[in-house]
C-alpha positions as CSV (number, residue, x, y, z in Angstrom):
1,X,84.6,67.2,109.7
2,X,84.9,67.3,105.9
3,X,82.6,65.1,103.9
4,X,82.4,64.6,100.2
5,X,78.8,63.3,100.3
6,X,76.5,65.9,98.8
7,X,73.5,66.5,101.0
8,X,70.1,66.5,99.4
9,X,68.2,69.7,99.9
10,X,64.5,69.6,99.5
11,X,62.4,72.2,97.8
12,X,60.9,73.1,101.1
13,X,64.3,74.0,102.6
14,X,65.6,76.3,99.9
15,X,63.7,79.2,98.6
16,X,63.7,79.0,94.8
17,X,64.7,82.0,92.7
18,X,61.2,82.3,91.4
19,X,58.4,84.0,93.3
20,X,56.6,80.7,94.1
21,X,57.3,81.2,97.8
22,X,55.3,84.5,98.0
23,X,51.6,84.9,97.5
24,X,50.7,85.1,93.9
25,X,48.6,88.1,92.8
26,X,47.4,89.5,89.6
27,X,49.5,92.5,88.4
28,X,48.9,95.2,85.9
29,X,51.5,95.9,83.3
30,X,53.1,98.7,85.4
31,X,53.3,96.3,88.4
32,X,54.9,93.7,86.2
33,X,57.5,96.2,85.1
34,X,58.1,97.2,88.8
35,X,58.4,93.5,89.8
36,X,60.7,92.8,87.0
37,X,62.9,95.8,88.0
38,X,63.0,94.6,91.6
39,X,63.7,91.1,90.6
40,X,66.5,92.3,88.3
41,X,68.0,94.4,91.1
42,X,67.8,91.4,93.5
43,X,69.5,89.1,91.0
44,X,72.2,91.7,90.4
45,X,72.8,92.1,94.2
46,X,72.8,88.4,94.7
47,X,75.3,87.8,91.9
48,X,77.5,90.8,92.7
49,X,77.7,90.6,96.5
50,X,76.2,87.3,97.5
51,X,73.4,89.0,99.5
52,X,69.7,88.8,98.8
53,X,67.4,91.8,98.8
54,X,64.6,89.7,100.2
55,X,66.4,89.6,103.5
56,X,64.8,92.9,104.3
57,X,61.2,91.9,103.6
58,X,60.6,91.7,107.4
59,X,62.5,91.5,110.6
60,X,61.8,87.8,111.0
61,X,63.1,87.2,107.5
62,X,66.2,89.3,108.3
63,X,66.9,87.3,111.4
64,X,66.0,83.7,110.6
65,X,66.6,83.4,106.9
66,X,69.6,85.7,106.5
67,X,71.6,86.5,109.7
68,X,71.1,82.9,111.0
69,X,71.5,81.0,107.8
70,X,74.2,78.5,108.1
71,X,77.5,79.1,106.2
72,X,80.9,77.4,106.3
73,X,83.0,78.5,109.3
74,X,86.3,77.8,107.6
75,X,87.1,81.5,106.7
76,X,86.0,82.7,110.1
77,X,88.4,80.1,111.8
78,X,91.3,81.5,109.8
79,X,90.4,85.1,110.6
80,X,90.2,84.1,114.3
81,X,93.6,82.3,114.3
82,X,95.4,85.2,112.5
83,X,93.9,87.8,114.8
84,X,95.0,85.8,117.9
85,X,98.5,85.5,116.4
86,X,98.7,89.2,115.8
87,X,97.7,89.9,119.4
88,X,100.4,87.5,120.6
89,X,102.9,89.8,118.9
90,X,101.1,93.0,119.8
91,X,101.0,92.5,123.6
92,X,104.8,92.5,124.2
93,X,105.1,95.5,121.8
94,X,102.4,98.2,121.6
95,X,100.6,97.1,124.8
96,X,103.9,97.6,126.6
97,X,104.5,94.0,127.7
98,X,108.2,94.1,127.0
99,X,108.5,97.3,129.1
100,X,106.2,96.4,132.0
101,X,108.7,97.6,134.5
102,X,109.1,101.0,132.9
103,X,105.4,101.5,132.1
104,X,103.8,100.3,135.4
105,X,106.7,100.0,137.9
106,X,107.0,103.7,139.0
107,X,104.3,104.6,141.5
108,X,104.8,108.3,140.9
109,X,104.0,108.1,137.2
110,X,100.8,109.8,136.1
111,X,98.0,107.7,134.6
112,X,95.2,109.0,132.4
113,X,92.2,106.5,132.9
114,X,88.9,107.2,131.1
115,X,87.1,106.9,134.5
116,X,89.0,109.3,136.7
117,X,88.6,107.2,139.8
118,X,90.0,104.2,138.0
119,X,93.5,103.2,139.2
120,X,96.0,100.5,138.1
121,X,96.6,97.6,140.4
122,X,98.9,98.9,143.2
123,X,101.9,96.7,142.4
124,X,103.8,96.0,139.3
125,X,103.7,92.2,139.7
126,X,99.9,92.2,139.6
127,X,100.0,94.1,136.2
128,X,102.5,91.4,135.1
129,X,99.9,88.7,135.9
130,X,97.2,90.7,134.1
131,X,99.4,90.9,131.0
132,X,100.3,87.2,131.3
133,X,96.5,86.3,131.3
134,X,96.0,88.6,128.3
135,X,98.7,86.8,126.4
136,X,97.4,83.4,127.3
137,X,93.9,84.5,126.2
138,X,95.3,85.6,122.8
139,X,97.1,82.2,122.5
140,X,93.8,80.5,123.2
141,X,92.1,82.6,120.5
142,X,94.8,81.8,118.0
143,X,94.7,78.0,118.5
144,X,91.0,77.8,119.4
145,X,91.5,76.2,122.8
146,X,88.6,76.7,125.2
147,X,87.8,79.5,122.9
148,X,85.0,81.2,124.8
149,X,87.0,81.3,128.0
150,X,90.2,82.4,126.2
151,X,88.3,85.2,124.4
152,X,86.7,86.4,127.6
153,X,90.1,86.5,129.4
154,X,91.7,88.4,126.6
155,X,88.9,90.8,126.1
156,X,88.5,91.6,129.8
157,X,92.2,92.2,130.5
158,X,92.7,94.1,127.2
159,X,89.9,96.6,127.9
160,X,91.2,97.0,131.5
161,X,94.7,97.9,130.3
162,X,93.2,100.0,127.5
163,X,90.9,102.1,129.8
164,X,93.7,102.7,132.3
165,X,95.6,105.1,130.0
166,X,94.0,107.4,127.4
167,X,97.4,108.8,126.5
168,X,98.2,105.5,124.8
169,X,95.0,105.3,122.8
170,X,94.9,105.2,119.1
171,X,92.3,103.9,116.6
172,X,93.9,100.6,116.0
173,X,94.3,99.7,119.7
174,X,90.6,100.5,120.0
175,X,89.9,98.3,117.0
176,X,91.7,95.3,118.6
177,X,89.4,95.6,121.7
178,X,86.3,95.7,119.5
179,X,87.5,92.7,117.4
180,X,88.2,90.7,120.6
181,X,84.7,91.4,121.8
182,X,83.1,90.4,118.5
183,X,85.0,87.2,118.4
184,X,83.9,86.4,121.9
185,X,80.3,86.1,120.8
186,X,80.9,84.2,117.5
187,X,81.4,80.5,116.8
188,X,84.8,81.0,115.3
189,X,86.1,77.9,117.0
190,X,84.1,75.5,114.9
191,X,86.9,75.2,112.4
192,X,90.7,75.0,112.6
193,X,90.8,74.8,116.4
194,X,91.7,72.5,119.2
195,X,88.1,72.7,120.3
196,X,86.8,71.3,117.0
197,X,89.5,68.6,117.0
198,X,88.9,67.5,120.6
199,X,85.1,67.7,120.4
200,X,84.0,67.8,116.8
201,X,80.8,69.9,116.3
202,X,77.9,68.4,114.5
203,X,78.5,70.8,111.6
204,X,81.4,73.1,110.9
205,X,79.0,75.9,110.0
206,X,78.3,79.2,111.7
207,X,75.4,81.8,111.5
208,X,76.0,84.3,108.8
209,X,75.9,87.2,111.3
210,X,79.3,86.0,112.6
211,X,80.8,87.2,109.3
212,X,78.5,90.2,108.9
213,X,79.5,91.8,112.2
214,X,83.2,91.5,111.5
215,X,82.8,92.9,107.9
216,X,80.7,95.7,109.3
217,X,83.3,96.6,111.8
218,X,85.9,97.0,109.1
219,X,83.4,98.9,107.0
220,X,83.2,101.4,109.8
221,X,87.0,101.5,110.1
222,X,87.5,102.4,106.5
223,X,84.4,104.3,105.5
224,X,84.2,106.6,108.6
225,X,88.0,107.2,108.3
226,X,87.3,108.3,104.7
227,X,84.4,110.6,105.8
228,X,86.7,112.2,108.4
229,X,89.2,113.0,105.7
230,X,86.5,114.9,103.7
231,X,87.6,118.2,105.2
232,X,89.7,121.1,104.1
233,X,92.6,120.2,106.4
234,X,93.1,116.9,104.7
235,X,92.1,117.7,101.1
236,X,94.4,120.7,101.1
237,X,97.3,118.5,102.1
238,X,98.1,120.0,105.5
239,X,97.9,116.9,107.6
240,X,100.8,114.8,106.3
241,X,103.4,117.0,104.7
242,X,106.7,115.7,103.3
243,X,105.6,112.1,103.5
244,X,106.4,111.8,99.8
245,X,110.1,111.7,100.6
246,X,109.8,108.2,102.0
247,X,111.2,105.6,99.7
248,X,107.8,103.9,99.2
249,X,106.7,106.9,97.3
250,X,109.7,107.1,95.0
251,X,107.9,106.1,91.8
252,X,105.2,108.7,92.4
253,X,107.7,111.3,93.4
254,X,109.8,110.7,90.3
255,X,106.7,111.2,88.1
256,X,104.7,113.9,90.0
257,X,107.3,115.6,92.3
258,X,107.1,115.8,96.1
259,X,104.4,118.4,96.4
260,X,101.9,116.7,94.1
261,X,102.7,113.3,95.6
262,X,101.8,114.6,99.0
263,X,98.6,116.2,97.8
264,X,97.3,113.7,95.2
265,X,98.6,110.3,96.4
266,X,98.9,110.7,100.1
267,X,95.8,112.9,100.8
268,X,93.4,112.6,97.9
269,X,94.0,108.9,97.1
270,X,94.0,108.1,100.8
271,X,90.6,109.7,101.2
272,X,89.2,108.0,98.1
273,X,90.6,104.6,99.2
274,X,89.1,104.8,102.6
275,X,85.6,105.8,101.5
276,X,85.3,103.2,98.6
277,X,87.5,100.2,99.3
278,X,84.8,98.2,101.2
279,X,82.3,98.7,98.5
280,X,84.8,97.4,95.9
281,X,85.6,94.4,98.2
282,X,81.9,93.6,98.5
283,X,81.2,93.9,94.8
284,X,82.4,90.6,93.2
285,X,83.8,91.9,89.9
286,X,86.1,94.4,91.6
287,X,87.0,92.3,94.6
288,X,90.4,91.1,93.5
289,X,91.5,94.5,92.3
290,X,90.4,96.0,95.6
291,X,92.3,93.4,97.5
292,X,95.4,94.2,95.5
293,X,95.1,98.0,96.3
294,X,94.2,97.3,100.0
295,X,97.2,94.9,100.3
296,X,99.6,97.5,98.8
297,X,98.0,100.2,101.0
298,X,98.6,98.3,104.3
299,X,102.1,97.1,103.3
300,X,103.1,100.7,102.6
301,X,101.7,101.8,105.9
302,X,103.7,99.1,107.7
303,X,106.8,100.9,106.3
304,X,105.7,104.5,106.8
305,X,104.4,104.4,110.4
306,X,105.2,102.8,113.7
307,X,101.7,101.3,114.1
308,X,102.5,97.8,115.2
309,X,100.3,95.0,113.9
310,X,97.5,97.2,112.6
311,X,98.4,96.7,108.8
312,X,98.7,93.0,109.4
313,X,95.4,92.7,111.2
314,X,93.7,94.5,108.3
315,X,95.4,92.2,105.8
316,X,94.4,89.1,107.7
317,X,90.7,90.1,107.6
318,X,90.6,90.8,103.8
319,X,89.8,87.2,102.9
320,X,86.5,87.6,104.8
321,X,85.1,89.2,101.7
322,X,85.7,86.0,99.7
323,X,84.0,82.6,99.8
324,X,83.3,81.2,103.3
325,X,85.0,78.0,102.1
326,X,88.1,79.5,100.6
327,X,90.5,77.8,103.1
328,X,89.2,74.4,102.2
329,X,89.4,75.1,98.4
330,X,92.9,76.3,98.9
331,X,94.0,73.3,100.9
332,X,92.4,70.7,98.7
333,X,95.1,69.8,96.1
334,X,92.8,67.8,93.9
335,X,90.3,70.6,93.6
336,X,87.4,68.3,94.6
337,X,84.2,69.9,95.4
338,X,83.0,69.3,98.9
339,X,79.9,70.1,100.8
340,X,79.3,70.2,104.5
341,X,76.8,68.7,106.8
342,X,73.7,71.0,107.2
343,X,75.1,73.4,104.5
344,X,73.4,73.7,101.1
345,X,75.6,73.5,98.0
346,X,75.2,77.2,97.2
347,X,76.7,79.1,100.2
348,X,74.5,82.1,99.4
349,X,71.3,80.2,99.3
350,X,68.3,82.0,100.7
351,X,66.7,79.5,103.1
352,X,63.0,79.1,104.0
353,X,62.3,79.2,107.7
354,X,60.1,76.2,108.7
355,X,58.3,75.9,112.0
356,X,59.3,78.3,114.7
357,X,62.4,77.0,116.6
358,X,62.6,77.0,120.4
359,X,65.4,79.6,120.3
360,X,63.5,82.0,118.0
361,X,63.2,84.7,120.7
362,X,66.9,84.4,121.6
363,X,67.8,84.9,118.0
364,X,65.7,88.0,117.8
365,X,67.2,89.5,120.9
366,X,70.7,88.7,119.6
367,X,70.0,90.6,116.4
368,X,68.6,93.5,118.4
369,X,71.9,93.6,120.3
370,X,73.9,93.3,117.1
371,X,72.0,96.2,115.4
372,X,72.4,98.3,118.6
373,X,76.1,97.7,118.5
374,X,76.2,98.7,114.8
375,X,74.2,101.8,115.5
376,X,76.6,102.7,118.4
377,X,79.6,102.3,116.1
378,X,78.1,104.7,113.6
379,X,77.1,107.1,116.3
380,X,80.3,107.3,118.5
381,X,82.5,109.0,115.9
382,X,80.0,111.8,115.7
383,X,79.0,111.9,119.4
384,X,81.2,114.9,120.3
385,X,78.2,117.2,120.6
386,X,77.4,115.3,123.8
387,X,80.9,114.9,125.3
388,X,81.9,118.5,125.0
389,X,84.4,118.3,127.8
390,X,86.7,116.2,125.6
391,X,86.7,118.6,122.7
392,X,89.6,121.0,122.2
393,X,90.9,122.2,118.8
394,X,89.7,118.8,117.6
395,X,86.6,116.9,118.6
396,X,86.8,114.2,121.2
397,X,89.5,111.9,122.4
398,X,91.8,110.4,119.9
399,X,91.2,106.7,119.5
400,X,87.5,106.0,118.8
401,X,86.6,108.5,116.1
402,X,88.5,106.9,113.2
403,X,90.1,110.3,112.3
404,X,93.4,108.7,111.6
405,X,96.3,111.0,110.6
406,X,93.9,113.9,110.0
407,X,95.6,116.1,112.6
408,X,99.4,116.5,112.8
409,X,100.6,118.1,116.0
410,X,103.9,119.9,116.7
411,X,104.6,120.9,120.3
412,X,107.6,123.2,120.9
413,X,107.3,124.2,124.5
414,X,105.7,122.7,127.7
415,X,105.9,124.9,130.7
416,X,104.6,123.5,134.0
417,X,104.7,126.1,136.8
418,X,104.0,125.1,140.5
419,X,103.2,128.0,142.8
420,X,102.9,127.9,146.5
421,X,99.6,129.6,147.3
422,X,100.8,130.6,150.8
423,X,103.9,132.3,149.3
424,X,103.4,133.1,145.6
425,X,107.1,134.0,145.3
426,X,108.0,130.4,145.8
427,X,107.8,128.9,142.3
428,X,109.0,125.6,140.9
429,X,109.1,124.3,137.3
430,X,108.4,120.7,136.6
431,X,110.3,118.8,133.8
432,X,107.5,117.9,131.3
433,X,108.4,114.2,131.1
434,X,109.2,113.6,134.8
435,X,106.0,111.7,135.4
436,X,104.9,110.6,131.9
437,X,106.6,109.3,128.8
438,X,104.4,111.1,126.2
439,X,102.8,114.5,125.6
440,X,99.3,113.4,124.6
441,X,98.0,115.1,127.7
442,X,99.1,118.5,126.4
443,X,96.3,118.5,123.8
444,X,93.4,117.4,125.9
445,X,91.9,119.3,128.8
446,X,90.6,116.2,130.7
447,X,94.1,114.7,130.7
448,X,95.6,118.1,131.7
449,X,93.4,118.1,134.8
450,X,94.5,114.5,135.6
451,X,98.1,115.4,135.1
452,X,97.9,118.5,137.4
453,X,96.3,116.4,140.2
454,X,99.0,113.8,139.8
455,X,101.7,116.5,140.0
456,X,100.0,117.9,143.1
457,X,100.0,114.4,144.7
458,X,103.7,114.0,143.9
459,X,104.6,117.4,145.2
460,X,102.8,116.7,148.5
461,X,104.7,113.5,148.8
462,X,108.0,115.1,148.0
463,X,107.3,118.3,149.9
464,X,109.8,117.7,152.7
465,X,112.6,117.5,150.1
466,X,111.5,120.5,148.0
467,X,110.1,123.0,150.4
468,X,112.0,124.5,153.3
469,X,109.7,124.3,156.3
470,X,109.5,127.5,158.4
471,X,107.3,128.5,161.3
472,X,103.8,129.1,160.0
473,X,104.5,127.3,156.7
474,X,102.7,123.9,156.4
475,X,104.9,121.0,155.5
476,X,102.5,120.1,152.7
477,X,102.0,123.3,150.9
478,X,98.8,124.3,149.1
479,X,99.9,124.8,145.5
480,X,98.5,126.0,142.2
481,X,99.6,124.6,138.9
482,X,99.7,126.4,135.6
483,X,100.4,125.0,132.1
484,X,101.9,127.1,129.3
485,X,101.9,124.8,126.3
486,X,102.6,125.9,122.7
487,X,101.3,123.7,119.9
488,X,100.8,123.9,116.2
489,X,98.2,121.8,114.3
490,X,98.6,121.0,110.6
491,X,101.3,123.6,109.9
492,X,99.6,126.6,111.6
493,X,101.4,129.1,113.8
494,X,102.5,127.9,117.2
495,X,100.1,129.1,119.8
496,X,98.9,128.4,123.4
497,X,96.3,125.8,123.9
498,X,95.5,126.4,127.6
499,X,95.2,129.7,129.4
500,X,98.4,130.1,131.3
501,X,96.8,132.2,134.0
502,X,94.3,129.5,135.1
503,X,95.1,127.3,138.0
504,X,94.3,123.9,136.5
505,X,93.7,122.4,140.0
506,X,90.8,124.8,140.5
507,X,89.6,124.9,136.9
508,X,86.2,123.5,136.3
509,X,85.9,120.5,134.0
510,X,82.9,118.3,133.1
511,X,82.6,115.6,130.4
512,X,79.5,117.3,129.1
513,X,80.4,121.1,129.2
514,X,82.7,123.1,127.0
515,X,86.1,123.8,128.6
516,X,86.4,127.6,129.1
517,X,90.1,127.6,129.7
518,X,91.0,126.0,126.4
519,X,92.1,128.8,124.1
520,X,90.5,128.8,120.7
521,X,92.4,128.0,117.5
522,X,93.4,131.3,115.8
523,X,91.7,130.6,112.5
524,X,92.3,134.1,111.2
525,X,95.9,133.1,110.6
526,X,95.2,129.7,109.0
527,X,95.1,131.0,105.4
528,X,98.7,132.3,105.8
529,X,99.9,128.7,105.6
530,X,99.8,128.8,101.8
531,X,101.1,132.3,101.4
532,X,103.2,133.9,104.1
533,X,104.4,130.9,106.0
534,X,105.4,129.0,102.9
535,X,107.1,132.0,101.3
536,X,109.0,133.0,104.4
537,X,110.0,129.4,105.1
538,X,111.5,128.9,101.6
539,X,113.3,132.3,102.0
540,X,114.9,131.5,105.4
541,X,115.8,127.9,104.6
542,X,117.5,129.2,101.5
543,X,120.0,131.3,103.6
544,X,122.0,128.2,104.6
545,X,121.6,124.5,105.5
546,X,121.4,125.5,109.2
547,X,119.0,128.4,109.2
548,X,115.5,128.0,110.5
549,X,112.3,129.8,111.2
550,X,109.6,129.6,113.9
551,X,106.1,131.1,113.6
552,X,104.3,132.3,116.7
553,X,100.8,133.6,117.3
554,X,99.5,134.9,120.6
555,X,96.4,136.4,122.3
556,X,96.1,140.1,123.5
557,X,97.4,140.6,127.0
558,X,99.5,137.4,127.1
559,X,103.3,137.4,127.2
560,X,105.8,134.9,125.8
561,X,109.0,134.7,127.9
562,X,111.7,132.9,126.0
563,X,115.4,132.3,126.1
564,X,117.9,132.5,123.2
565,X,120.5,129.8,123.5
566,X,124.2,130.4,123.1
567,X,124.4,128.0,120.1
568,X,122.1,130.4,118.0
569,X,123.2,133.5,116.2
570,X,121.7,136.0,113.7
571,X,118.5,135.7,115.7
572,X,115.8,138.2,114.9
573,X,112.1,138.8,115.8
574,X,109.8,140.1,113.0
575,X,106.2,141.1,113.6
576,X,103.9,139.8,110.8
577,X,100.6,141.1,112.0
578,X,99.5,143.1,115.1
579,X,101.6,144.9,117.7
580,X,103.9,143.6,120.4
581,X,106.0,145.0,123.3
582,X,109.5,143.5,123.3
583,X,112.3,143.7,125.9
584,X,115.4,141.7,126.9
585,X,116.7,140.8,130.4
586,X,119.7,138.8,131.7
587,X,117.3,136.6,133.8
588,X,113.6,135.7,133.9
589,X,112.7,139.0,135.6
590,X,110.7,141.6,133.7
591,X,112.9,143.5,131.3
592,X,114.2,146.9,132.4
593,X,113.2,148.6,129.2
594,X,111.1,147.6,126.2
595,X,110.1,148.8,122.7
596,X,106.9,148.4,120.7
597,X,107.0,146.7,117.4
598,X,104.3,146.9,114.7
599,X,103.6,145.0,111.6
600,X,106.7,144.6,109.5
601,X,109.2,145.8,112.1
602,X,112.1,143.6,113.4
603,X,114.5,143.4,116.3
604,X,117.7,141.6,116.8
605,X,117.9,139.2,119.8
606,X,121.3,138.7,121.6
607,X,122.2,135.2,122.4
608,X,122.3,133.9,126.0
609,X,119.5,136.2,127.3
610,X,115.9,136.1,128.2
611,X,113.3,138.3,126.5
612,X,109.6,138.9,126.7
613,X,107.1,139.5,123.9
614,X,103.7,140.8,125.0
615,X,100.8,141.1,122.5
616,X,99.2,144.5,122.9
617,X,96.1,146.0,121.4
618,X,92.8,144.2,120.9
619,X,93.7,141.8,118.2
620,X,96.0,138.7,118.3
621,X,99.5,139.1,116.9
622,X,101.7,136.8,114.9
623,X,105.4,137.0,114.5
624,X,108.4,134.9,113.6
625,X,111.9,134.1,114.9
626,X,114.7,133.5,112.4
627,X,118.1,132.1,113.4
628,X,121.1,130.0,112.5
629,X,122.1,127.0,114.5
630,X,125.9,127.2,115.2
631,X,126.0,123.7,116.7
632,X,124.7,122.0,113.5
633,X,127.1,124.2,111.5
634,X,130.1,122.9,113.5
635,X,128.9,119.3,113.2
636,X,128.7,119.6,109.4
637,X,132.2,121.1,109.3
638,X,133.5,118.4,111.6
639,X,131.7,115.4,110.0
640,X,131.3,116.6,106.4
641,X,128.0,117.4,104.6
642,X,127.3,113.8,103.7
643,X,127.7,112.4,107.2
644,X,123.9,112.0,107.8
645,X,123.0,108.3,108.2
646,X,120.4,106.8,105.9
647,X,118.1,104.2,107.5
648,X,117.7,100.9,105.7
649,X,114.8,100.5,103.3
650,X,113.7,97.2,104.8
651,X,115.2,96.6,108.2
652,X,113.4,93.3,108.6
653,X,116.2,91.7,110.5
654,X,116.4,94.6,113.0
655,X,112.6,94.5,113.4
656,X,112.5,90.8,114.1
657,X,115.3,91.1,116.6
658,X,113.6,93.9,118.3
659,X,110.4,91.9,118.6
660,X,112.2,88.9,119.9
661,X,113.9,91.0,122.5
662,X,110.6,92.5,123.5
663,X,109.1,89.0,123.7
664,X,111.9,87.7,125.9
665,X,111.7,90.6,128.3
666,X,107.9,90.1,128.4
667,X,108.3,86.5,129.4
668,X,110.8,87.5,132.1
669,X,108.5,90.2,133.5
670,X,105.5,87.8,133.6
671,X,107.7,85.0,135.2
672,X,109.1,87.4,137.7
673,X,105.6,88.6,138.5
674,X,104.5,85.0,139.2
675,X,107.5,84.3,141.4
676,X,106.8,87.5,143.4
677,X,103.1,86.6,143.9
678,X,103.7,83.0,144.7
679,X,107.0,83.1,146.7
680,X,107.7,86.8,147.4
681,X,110.8,86.8,145.2
682,X,111.8,90.5,144.7
683,X,111.1,91.7,141.1
684,X,113.9,93.5,139.3
685,X,113.1,96.7,137.6
686,X,114.9,99.0,135.2
687,X,115.2,102.7,135.7
688,X,113.8,105.0,133.0
689,X,116.8,107.3,133.2
690,X,119.2,104.5,132.5
691,X,117.2,103.1,129.6
692,X,116.8,106.6,128.1
693,X,120.6,107.1,128.3
694,X,121.2,103.8,126.6
């Protein structure tokens, strides 16, 4: 444990600051200047960051004298405990432990595994056991009990649940899996753990690479996220509009106004922060200031976004950039200086490697594996030229590229059309959220294919209820499935993302080939965001508090069929560019008559009717709907203009209560799962419909 006896370190153990450990040669004056410059840079690097430039003299030096030099494991133990604690809170929340019955209990629900043949365990109780093991593994990490086994259980179950559903991926859930894997291979249980208390190690030191790999992972998190923001979409302020109206930005909004706050503070400063913060944390003179900015950044994020434990995990790892012994120095009230067995007094001492150790080769292979991992982490965010099948308007799946918040999506319509191939007149429409609880699949072709196959499976199972069997008509019809999905990315026009004429069940898809049925982003209209869209939006919103505008762009030969609700009035269609054929109808059939509208022409739309807008000509068209919402108008008259509720600035009590309720439900689900597996006790399950209705 802790000892106050200062260990004697011989001159043969520690490499002195002079060059006496390297062969002495005769230098010319220019060589002396070069050596002096190199020595000065090395001294600066050692003083500013704690690292020695001589680590890179050779691979053996890098491995044995640097990565495997022994340092105090106190800070690593605290980082391990805080990470485990964060995961104990995360599992009942963002991993869905509190809603196990809703997330995994309905066999008809659609899953989006990374490996298409991968399926969840067939019964809800087994998923409850897996979640229970995951939570116990996180508890073992937090307290350091049988650490290696606990970390392996947590990591294995976490990645299994993670890989089962791409639609739930995000960058921080990916980060948790990486951190769990990293901790698995470290000696983070040598300090502040049950393992160290029950079986004290010979020294509470760890190889330096245990710290290096964790800090490198956070370097990738921040720096690559900053590089991803060095694009026009982010630097022009399109990604996160109107965020300045949140109360955390009030001081900036009062000084700069909302528009400049969005542009300068949210976008520009966010980019600068991500690309530079790790360098300022590594550099000693700026470390404390960088810690202050990083703490403020993550605390603000915890109020701005629903991102679970991510800000707290990042905050818990900031002390890794300080002294390896900071927990001991903090806890020692008398401020006494302590040293630790097998650890030199200076924690950044550059040690001389003596005779070759028996595990020399194992060390080298460990470093090869670590460097391969680091290279993979730098490569994956830019690997989309290989995995072309996952690309759409953006590159790759969301969750491992560190492109956090760069793309803001707005989906206004999801049309799912199921057609009987034996009888094309027999058409059914599927409610978009009947088999899934999110719309992530609408932006990714691979998930669209998985969703279409899931719908086909459910239709086949429900066929006797949905399809009237007649002579010559099979009881399990052969169907085609078409998606008509309208999205906007970063304030652009709403447009289709998939070709609505393509049968997704028959559409080709490969992870390594571009997807031909993903429609391209209409970049020719992107520049209108700053001019026409902004001007027209300000104009229409100025009509009244209940007027609104919707911007649409479409491809030649495609038709938008839409319905004008009875609660809308003063509805008009105005063509901004191109030509369209417009007609109305009392039902979804083709309109009896139509008119052609060119750029600048408008038409009034009656409420309670269907209409069709077909883009004609060889170029895409763009147009806008303007309308007034009568329902909102009546609500304002009935409740008054100031009836809108304002959320609490710091609803900490509500958040703690919500987390406690999630945790209690999680324990109930795991307990019920165990009772079912052991004794066959039926497991109660809530219905999504009842939960959604409150």
